[in-house]
Each structure stands twice: as C-alpha cells, then as structure tokens.
C-alpha positions as CSV (number, residue, x, y, z in Angstrom):
1,M,0.0,0.0,0.0
2,E,1.3,3.4,-1.0
3,K,2.4,5.6,1.9
4,P,0.8,9.0,2.3
5,T,2.8,11.9,1.1
6,R,3.8,14.7,3.5
7,Q,3.3,17.8,1.3
8,R,1.6,19.6,4.1
9,V,4.9,19.4,6.1
10,L,6.6,21.2,3.2
11,L,3.9,23.8,3.2
12,V,4.6,24.5,6.9
13,A,8.3,24.9,6.1
14,I,7.4,27.4,3.4
15,L,5.2,29.4,5.8
16,F,8.0,29.4,8.3
17,L,10.5,30.7,5.8
18,I,8.2,33.5,4.6
19,L,7.4,34.5,8.2
20,V,11.1,34.7,9.0
21,I,11.8,37.0,6.0
22,A,8.8,39.1,7.0
23,Y,10.0,39.5,10.5
24,F,13.5,40.5,9.3
25,D,11.7,43.5,7.7
26,R,10.2,44.3,11.1
27,V,13.2,43.8,13.3
28,N,15.6,46.0,11.2
29,T,14.4,49.3,12.7
30,S,14.8,47.9,16.2
31,V,18.5,47.6,15.7
32,L,18.6,51.0,13.9
33,A,17.1,52.6,17.0
34,A,20.5,52.0,18.7
35,D,22.6,53.3,15.7
36,E,23.7,56.9,16.1
37,D,24.4,57.4,12.4
38,F,20.8,56.4,11.6
39,L,19.3,58.6,14.4
40,N,21.4,61.6,13.3
41,A,20.5,61.2,9.7
42,L,16.8,61.3,10.5
43,G,17.2,64.0,13.2
44,I,15.6,61.9,16.0
45,K,18.5,61.3,18.4
46,N,17.5,61.8,22.0
47,N,13.8,61.7,20.9
48,P,12.4,58.4,22.2
49,V,8.8,59.2,21.2
50,A,9.9,59.7,17.6
51,I,12.0,56.5,17.7
52,G,9.0,54.6,19.1
53,S,6.9,56.0,16.2
54,L,8.9,54.0,13.7
55,M,7.4,50.8,15.1
56,S,4.1,52.3,16.1
57,T,3.4,53.6,12.6
58,F,4.1,50.3,11.0
59,L,1.9,48.5,13.6
60,L,-1.0,50.9,13.1
61,A,-1.0,50.4,9.3
62,Y,-0.6,46.6,10.0
63,A,-3.6,46.6,12.2
64,V,-5.9,48.4,9.8
65,A,-4.7,46.1,6.9
66,N,-5.4,43.0,8.9
67,A,-9.0,44.1,9.7
68,V,-9.8,45.6,6.3
69,L,-7.9,43.4,3.7
70,S,-7.9,40.0,5.3
71,P,-11.3,39.0,3.8
72,L,-9.6,39.0,0.4
73,G,-8.0,35.7,1.4
74,D,-11.5,34.1,1.7
75,I,-12.4,35.5,-1.7
76,Y,-9.3,35.0,-3.8
77,G,-7.4,32.4,-1.8
78,P,-4.3,32.7,0.4
79,R,-1.7,32.0,-2.3
80,M,-2.5,34.9,-4.5
81,M,-3.0,37.4,-1.6
82,M,0.3,36.3,0.0
83,I,2.1,36.9,-3.3
84,V,0.6,40.4,-3.4
85,A,1.7,41.0,0.2
86,V,5.3,40.0,-0.5
87,V,5.5,42.4,-3.4
88,V,4.3,45.3,-1.3
89,M,6.7,44.4,1.5
90,G,9.6,44.4,-1.0
91,V,8.6,47.8,-2.3
92,S,8.5,49.2,1.2
93,M,12.1,48.1,1.8
94,I,13.3,50.0,-1.3
95,I,11.5,53.1,-0.1
96,G,13.1,52.8,3.3
97,G,16.6,52.5,1.8
98,L,16.1,55.7,-0.2
99,A,14.6,57.6,2.7
100,Q,16.0,61.1,3.3
101,S,13.8,62.1,6.2
102,L,11.7,60.7,9.0
103,G,8.5,61.4,7.1
104,M,9.7,59.3,4.1
105,L,10.8,56.4,6.4
106,L,7.4,56.6,8.1
107,A,5.8,56.3,4.7
108,A,7.8,53.2,4.0
109,R,6.7,51.8,7.4
110,V,3.1,52.4,6.4
111,V,3.6,50.5,3.1
112,L,5.3,47.6,5.0
113,G,2.3,47.5,7.5
114,I,-0.2,47.2,4.6
115,G,1.8,44.3,3.1
116,E,2.4,42.4,6.3
117,G,-1.1,43.0,7.5
118,L,-2.4,41.2,4.4
119,H,0.2,38.4,4.8
120,W,-0.4,37.2,8.4
121,P,-4.1,36.0,7.9
122,M,-3.1,34.1,4.8
123,Q,-0.8,31.9,7.0
124,M,-3.9,31.0,9.1
125,K,-5.9,30.2,6.0
126,F,-3.3,27.9,4.6
127,V,-3.2,25.9,7.9
128,K,-7.0,25.7,8.0
129,N,-7.1,24.4,4.4
130,W,-4.3,21.9,4.7
131,F,-4.4,20.4,8.2
132,P,-7.1,18.4,10.0
133,P,-8.0,20.0,13.4
134,Q,-6.0,17.5,15.5
135,E,-2.8,18.5,13.8
136,R,-3.1,22.3,13.9
137,G,-1.4,22.8,17.2
138,Q,1.9,21.5,16.0
139,A,1.4,23.0,12.5
140,N,0.8,26.4,14.0
141,S,3.8,26.1,16.4
142,A,6.0,25.0,13.5
143,W,5.5,28.1,11.4
144,L,5.1,30.4,14.4
145,L,8.7,29.4,15.3
146,G,9.5,32.2,12.8
147,L,8.3,34.7,15.4
148,M,11.3,33.9,17.6
149,F,13.7,32.5,15.1
150,A,13.8,35.7,13.0
151,P,14.7,38.1,15.8
152,A,17.2,35.5,17.2
153,I,19.2,35.7,14.0
154,A,18.2,39.1,12.8
155,M,19.4,41.0,15.8
156,P,23.1,39.9,15.6
157,F,22.9,39.8,11.7
158,F,21.8,43.5,11.4
159,T,24.1,44.5,14.2
160,W,27.0,43.1,12.1
161,L,25.6,44.4,8.8
162,I,24.9,47.9,9.9
163,S,28.2,48.3,11.7
164,Y,30.2,47.4,8.6
165,T,28.1,48.8,5.7
166,G,25.8,51.5,7.2
167,W,22.1,51.5,7.7
168,R,20.8,52.1,4.1
169,L,22.2,48.8,2.7
170,S,20.2,46.8,5.3
171,F,16.9,47.9,3.6
172,F,18.1,46.8,0.1
173,V,19.3,43.4,1.5
174,L,15.8,42.9,2.9
175,A,14.2,43.8,-0.5
176,S,16.3,41.1,-2.1
177,F,15.0,38.5,0.4
178,S,11.5,39.1,-0.9
179,L,12.4,37.4,-4.1
180,V,12.9,34.2,-2.2
181,S,9.4,34.4,-0.7
182,L,7.9,35.0,-4.2
183,A,9.7,32.0,-5.7
184,V,8.6,29.5,-3.1
185,L,5.0,30.8,-3.1
186,Y,4.7,30.7,-6.8
187,F,6.3,27.3,-7.5
188,F,5.5,25.2,-4.4
189,T,2.1,26.2,-3.0
190,T,-1.6,25.9,-3.8
191,D,-4.6,27.1,-1.9
192,R,-5.8,23.6,-1.1
193,P,-4.3,20.1,-1.0
194,E,-6.5,18.7,-3.7
195,Q,-5.0,21.3,-6.1
196,H,-1.4,20.2,-5.5
197,K,0.2,17.6,-7.8
198,G,2.5,16.4,-5.0
199,V,-0.3,15.3,-2.7
200,N,-1.3,11.6,-3.2
201,K,-4.6,10.0,-2.5
202,Q,-3.7,8.8,1.0
203,E,-2.6,12.2,2.3
204,L,-5.6,13.9,0.7
205,E,-8.0,11.4,2.4
206,H,-6.3,11.9,5.8
207,V,-6.7,15.7,5.5
208,M,-10.2,15.7,4.0
209,T,-11.6,13.3,6.7
210,G,-10.8,15.8,9.4
211,L,-12.0,18.8,7.3
212,R,-15.3,17.1,6.5
213,A,-15.9,16.4,10.2
214,E,-15.2,20.0,11.0
215,A,-17.4,21.2,8.1
216,D,-20.3,19.1,9.6
217,R,-19.8,20.8,13.0
218,E,-19.8,24.2,11.4
219,A,-23.0,23.3,9.4
220,A,-24.6,22.2,12.7
221,M,-23.8,25.7,14.1
222,G,-25.6,27.3,11.1
223,A,-22.4,28.4,9.3
224,T,-23.7,27.7,5.8
225,T,-22.5,31.0,4.1
226,T,-19.6,33.3,4.6
227,W,-21.9,36.0,6.1
228,E,-23.5,33.6,8.5
229,S,-20.0,32.3,9.5
230,Y,-18.9,35.9,10.0
231,K,-21.8,36.6,12.3
232,L,-21.1,33.5,14.4
233,F,-17.8,34.8,15.6
234,V,-18.4,38.6,15.5
235,T,-21.3,38.2,17.9
236,N,-19.5,35.6,20.1
237,Y,-18.2,37.2,23.2
238,R,-15.9,34.2,23.7
239,Y,-14.1,35.3,20.5
240,W,-13.6,38.8,21.9
241,L,-12.1,37.4,25.2
242,L,-9.6,35.7,22.9
243,V,-9.0,39.0,21.1
244,V,-8.4,40.8,24.5
245,F,-5.8,38.2,25.4
246,Y,-4.1,38.5,22.0
247,M,-4.1,42.3,22.2
248,C,-2.1,42.1,25.5
249,N,0.2,39.4,24.2
250,A,1.0,41.3,21.0
251,A,1.6,44.6,22.8
252,I,4.1,42.9,25.1
253,F,5.9,41.3,22.2
254,W,6.1,44.4,20.1
255,G,6.7,46.8,23.0
256,T,9.8,44.8,23.9
257,I,11.1,44.1,20.4
258,A,11.0,47.8,19.6
259,W,13.1,48.8,22.5
260,L,15.2,45.8,23.5
261,P,18.4,46.7,21.5
262,S,18.2,50.3,22.8
263,Y,17.6,49.1,26.3
264,F,20.7,46.9,26.3
265,R,22.8,49.6,24.6
266,M,21.6,52.7,26.4
267,A,20.2,51.6,29.8
268,L,22.5,48.6,30.5
269,G,25.5,50.1,28.9
270,F,26.4,47.0,26.7
271,N,28.7,47.6,23.8
272,W,27.6,47.1,20.2
273,A,28.7,43.5,19.9
274,K,27.3,42.6,23.3
275,M,24.0,44.3,22.5
276,G,23.6,42.1,19.4
277,A,24.3,38.9,21.3
278,W,22.0,39.7,24.3
279,S,19.2,40.9,21.9
280,S,19.0,37.5,20.3
281,L,18.8,35.5,23.6
282,P,15.1,36.1,24.3
283,Y,14.1,34.8,20.9
284,V,16.4,31.7,21.2
285,L,14.5,30.9,24.4
286,G,11.3,31.6,22.6
287,L,12.2,29.1,19.9
288,F,12.4,26.3,22.5
289,S,9.3,27.4,24.3
290,L,7.2,27.5,21.1
291,A,8.4,24.1,19.8
292,L,7.9,22.5,23.2
293,F,4.4,24.0,23.9
294,G,3.2,23.4,20.4
295,Y,3.8,19.7,21.0
296,L,2.3,19.8,24.5
297,T,-0.8,21.6,23.1
298,D,-1.6,18.7,20.8
299,R,-0.4,16.1,23.3
300,Y,-2.3,17.2,26.4
301,G,-4.8,19.8,25.0
302,K,-4.4,22.2,27.9
303,K,-4.8,25.2,25.7
304,I,-6.2,27.6,28.3
305,F,-3.6,26.6,30.9
306,F,-0.6,27.1,28.5
307,S,-2.0,30.4,27.3
308,A,-2.4,31.7,30.9
309,V,1.2,30.7,31.7
310,S,2.3,32.6,28.6
311,M,1.1,35.8,30.4
312,L,2.0,35.0,34.0
313,L,5.7,34.3,33.3
314,P,6.3,37.5,31.4
315,A,4.5,39.5,34.2
316,I,6.9,38.0,36.8
317,F,10.1,38.2,34.9
318,I,9.6,41.6,33.3
319,Y,8.8,43.0,36.7
320,M,12.0,41.3,38.1
321,S,14.0,43.0,35.4
322,T,12.9,46.4,36.8
323,T,14.1,45.6,40.3
324,A,17.3,43.8,39.3
325,T,20.5,45.1,41.0
326,T,23.0,44.1,38.3
327,T,22.9,44.6,34.5
328,T,23.4,40.8,33.9
329,A,20.4,39.9,36.1
330,A,18.3,42.6,34.4
331,A,19.3,41.2,31.0
332,I,18.5,37.6,32.0
333,Y,15.1,38.5,33.5
334,I,13.9,40.5,30.5
335,S,15.1,37.7,28.2
336,I,13.1,35.1,30.1
337,G,10.1,37.4,30.1
338,I,10.2,37.9,26.3
339,G,11.1,34.3,25.6
340,T,8.0,33.0,27.3
341,V,5.4,35.4,25.9
342,A,4.8,33.4,22.8
343,L,4.5,29.9,24.3
344,G,0.7,30.2,24.3
345,L,0.4,31.2,20.6
346,P,-0.1,27.7,19.2
347,A,-2.9,27.1,21.6
348,I,-4.5,30.5,20.9
349,W,-4.5,30.2,17.2
350,S,-5.9,26.6,17.5
351,I,-8.8,28.0,19.6
352,Q,-9.3,30.7,17.1
353,Q,-9.4,28.2,14.2
354,R,-12.2,26.4,16.1
355,L,-14.2,29.4,17.1
356,V,-14.2,30.9,13.6
357,P,-15.9,28.9,10.8
358,G,-13.8,28.0,7.8
359,K,-15.7,30.2,5.4
360,A,-14.6,33.3,7.4
361,L,-11.3,32.1,8.8
362,A,-9.0,34.7,7.1
363,A,-11.4,37.5,8.1
364,G,-11.5,36.2,11.7
365,A,-7.8,35.9,11.9
366,G,-7.3,39.3,10.3
367,L,-9.7,41.0,12.7
368,M,-8.1,39.4,15.8
369,N,-4.6,40.2,14.6
370,G,-5.8,43.7,13.6
371,F,-6.9,44.5,17.2
372,G,-3.7,42.9,18.5
373,M,-1.7,45.2,16.3
374,L,-3.7,48.3,17.3
375,S,-2.7,47.7,20.9
376,S,0.9,46.9,19.8
377,A,1.0,50.2,17.9
378,L,0.5,52.1,21.1
379,A,3.1,50.1,23.1
380,P,6.4,51.4,21.6
381,M,5.2,55.1,21.9
382,I,3.9,54.6,25.4
383,I,7.2,53.0,26.5
384,G,9.0,56.0,24.8
385,Y,6.8,58.4,26.7
386,F,7.7,56.7,30.0
387,I,11.4,56.8,29.1
388,K,11.2,60.5,28.4
389,A,9.0,61.3,31.5
390,T,10.9,59.2,34.0
391,G,14.4,59.0,32.5
392,S,14.4,55.2,32.8
393,Y,12.9,52.1,31.2
394,S,11.2,50.8,34.3
395,G,8.0,52.7,33.9
396,G,7.4,51.4,30.4
397,F,8.2,47.9,31.4
398,L,5.7,48.1,34.3
399,Y,3.1,49.1,31.7
400,L,3.8,45.7,30.0
401,V,3.5,43.9,33.3
402,G,0.0,45.3,33.7
403,L,-0.9,44.1,30.2
404,A,0.3,40.6,31.0
405,L,-1.9,40.4,34.0
406,A,-4.9,41.7,32.0
407,G,-4.2,39.1,29.4
408,C,-4.0,36.3,32.0
409,I,-7.4,37.4,33.4
410,A,-9.0,37.3,29.9
411,I,-7.8,33.9,29.0
412,V,-8.8,32.4,32.4
413,W,-12.2,33.9,32.0
414,L,-12.4,32.3,28.5
415,G,-11.5,29.0,30.0
416,V,-14.5,29.3,32.4
417,V,-17.1,30.2,29.8
418,L,-15.8,28.1,26.9
419,P,-17.0,24.5,27.0
420,R,-14.1,22.3,28.2
421,E,-14.1,20.0,25.2
422,Q,-13.8,22.9,22.8
423,T,-10.5,24.0,24.2
424,Q,-9.0,20.6,25.3
425,N,-10.2,18.1,22.7
426,E,-10.3,18.4,19.0
427,T,-13.4,16.2,18.7
428,P,-16.4,17.6,20.7
429,K,-18.8,15.2,22.3
430,P,-22.1,14.7,20.5
431,G,-24.7,17.4,21.2
432,K,-22.2,20.0,22.3
433,Q,-21.4,21.7,19.1
434,A,-24.1,24.3,19.4
435,E,-22.6,25.6,22.7
436,V,-19.8,27.3,20.8
437,K,-21.8,30.3,19.4
C-alpha cells in the first residue's frame, strides 16, 4: 500500500521561511534605533517618542490592513493574496533604503504595514485548508517558530551588517530577500491540498476526513454561508475574550522588540557586539518554548492553561528586570520574560481556528490580529513616553506587566465560559457543538 505523502509538512516549512523573512523586515528598525548614524541622519537622536513612532506607525498600518484586507483571502485564496503581500513588502524596503527624512521612512513603514497586514491572515488560511483539526497545534507552532527564530538571528545579523556597511544597505538586502518568498510561493504552494500535484490519495484522504468532520460541525452551528459564518464569531463574546488576550500578548511582544536593543545599549551600557548577542537571547529561548508547547498543546490539550502561563511568566520576569541590582540579572530576567510570551500562541490560534468557521477564517484571523496590532502600535510610543518622562525604562516595562496580568485574566475567563471539550479536545462530544456560538 502506498504511503501518504507529506506535502503539508513542506507547506509549513514554506510558511516558516516566509514569516522569517517578513520578521526580518520588522526587526531592522529595532537595531537601527541603537545606531547613532541612523538617528542623526533622521534627526531623531534623544527623541524616544519619535523613535517609538517607527514601530508604532508600522503596527498601526498593519492593524488596519489586517482588519480591512484579510477577507480577500476568503475570496481570492491565500496564495494569490500572500504573493501580493510579499511584493508590497519588498517595495517598502526599497523606499526605506532611499529615505532622506523621518517622514519618508514613516511612509515606508506604512507600506510595510499594509503588506504584512495582508500576509499574516493568509498563513492561518493555509493551515486551516491543509491540516485536520487534531494537527493544527503542531502545524501552528512550526511556522510560528519564525516569530522567535527571525529576531534571534536578525538582531546579531543586522548589528553586524549595519556596523560594517551602514544603515541604508540593510533595507536593500531585505528587499532582495522578498524574491525568495515570491519564488517558493509561486512554485510550491496551492490554496488547497486537492489542487497540489504532489499530494497523493492517501494524504488527501487523511486531511479531508478531518476537514469534513469540521465542516459538519460548522453546518450544525448554522455556518452555511460566509456572512453567517462571520456573524457567528463577531457576535460571540468568547471570540472577543480571545481578542483581548491577544491584544495584551501582541503589545508585550512588540513593545519589547521595539526597545530591546536600545535598552541593552543605552540603559544597561552594553557595547555594540554585546548588544547584538544579548538581543538574540530572548528569541532563542522563545524558539524552544514555542516548539515544546506546540507539541504539548496537541499532546495534552491544555490550551487555556498554557495560554495563561504565557502571560503569567512575562509578568513575573519583566517585573523582576525592573528591580534587578545588576545589569546581567536585568538582561537575564527580561530575556526570560520575552522568551515565554509566545509559548501560548499555538494554543491561541488553535482555539481561534475552532471558534471561527472556515468560510470566514481569514477574516476572523485578520480581525483578531488587527486588534492585536492596534494595541501593539501604542506600546512602543507609550514606552517611549515613560522613558522620556521618568528618565528610565522601568515605567514602560511596568506598563507591560499590567498588560500581561490583564491578558491572564481574559484567558482564564475564557476557560471558564468556553466548553471544556472545545479547548481541550479536537473532537467535541455529540450534542455539544451548538454551545460554541
């Protein structure tokens, strides 16, 4: 008997690669925020609010694009829309490399936000189309590893590149990376497994068995059209509790990623090389936590528990970094805090993929990610405000501690109101489907 192919594994590898390249685009300005030549060229040295606006402007455009453009994935398919997104992202890098003023660079960041805001929901749509429900925890964790892998290698890479070549070349290097994303998308992906020549009958049947069962559950919920599917999650307060959690989680991630190199360089006094090495540590830790908890999510199904831990640990360790008595201790604590913030993401997106019917999956993912990015857009500027107002990073980091506690409350609340089998088992007991409305 012929063995099933594993084309869906290759798809996850492609999604991982594209996400890594996308996050290289995002991380670049975090390192540039610690480069005096860059700050002087744009006239923003000693202006932390302006520096924070580089990340905030991107995130604001990203949030709007997620909410407004993501339904295009449900209409035209994730492959075509992701190709469009990658082209837009490449154009933004070229504009950034040519920027002569803060205003021009902010315009480039807006263009990048539009492209990446369209990109993220397509990743969710691909996983929904290609994987049965019981495999999505590990599938999500596999490509979400790019969230941590990209900063882990991008921080030291851009530290090296900028120190030797200057800041402009970094943008053009990133533009060239977009060609890699375009190539793998065009030649190796399809919207659905039945469209791919590399998928044999056995793999297709394995995937479709799970998808048919899921479609039956959605039909029992009344999700027979895209609009009816949309109403099921927009009017579902459980979905909005998930959104609140994600808003807090995303704000912590982007608030720290925007300021981490500057924190190590300016506040802790690390030299340029040491800054690059320490800046990668939180994301190396995050790689291990994402991989481990993606497996544990599918193995034990404790989605709410793992998600709550992903807020509680950052709250503890980010707070400890503000009270540390040595620079090494502060660096270790903040690294652990950031490294654990993403460990609940595989569980969260698995819950989202169950709460949102398939016909509106891209729209649901885009709306959730859009709200997450709106809260994230505020975080770098709020931290910059606290730095300016207090003369230290502690106030801004305590703001992130508060967000972590709020996110923990939201996800625990969701665990109370969401039927147990919907968050801990991939196959609900008969008669319970209608409870998730």
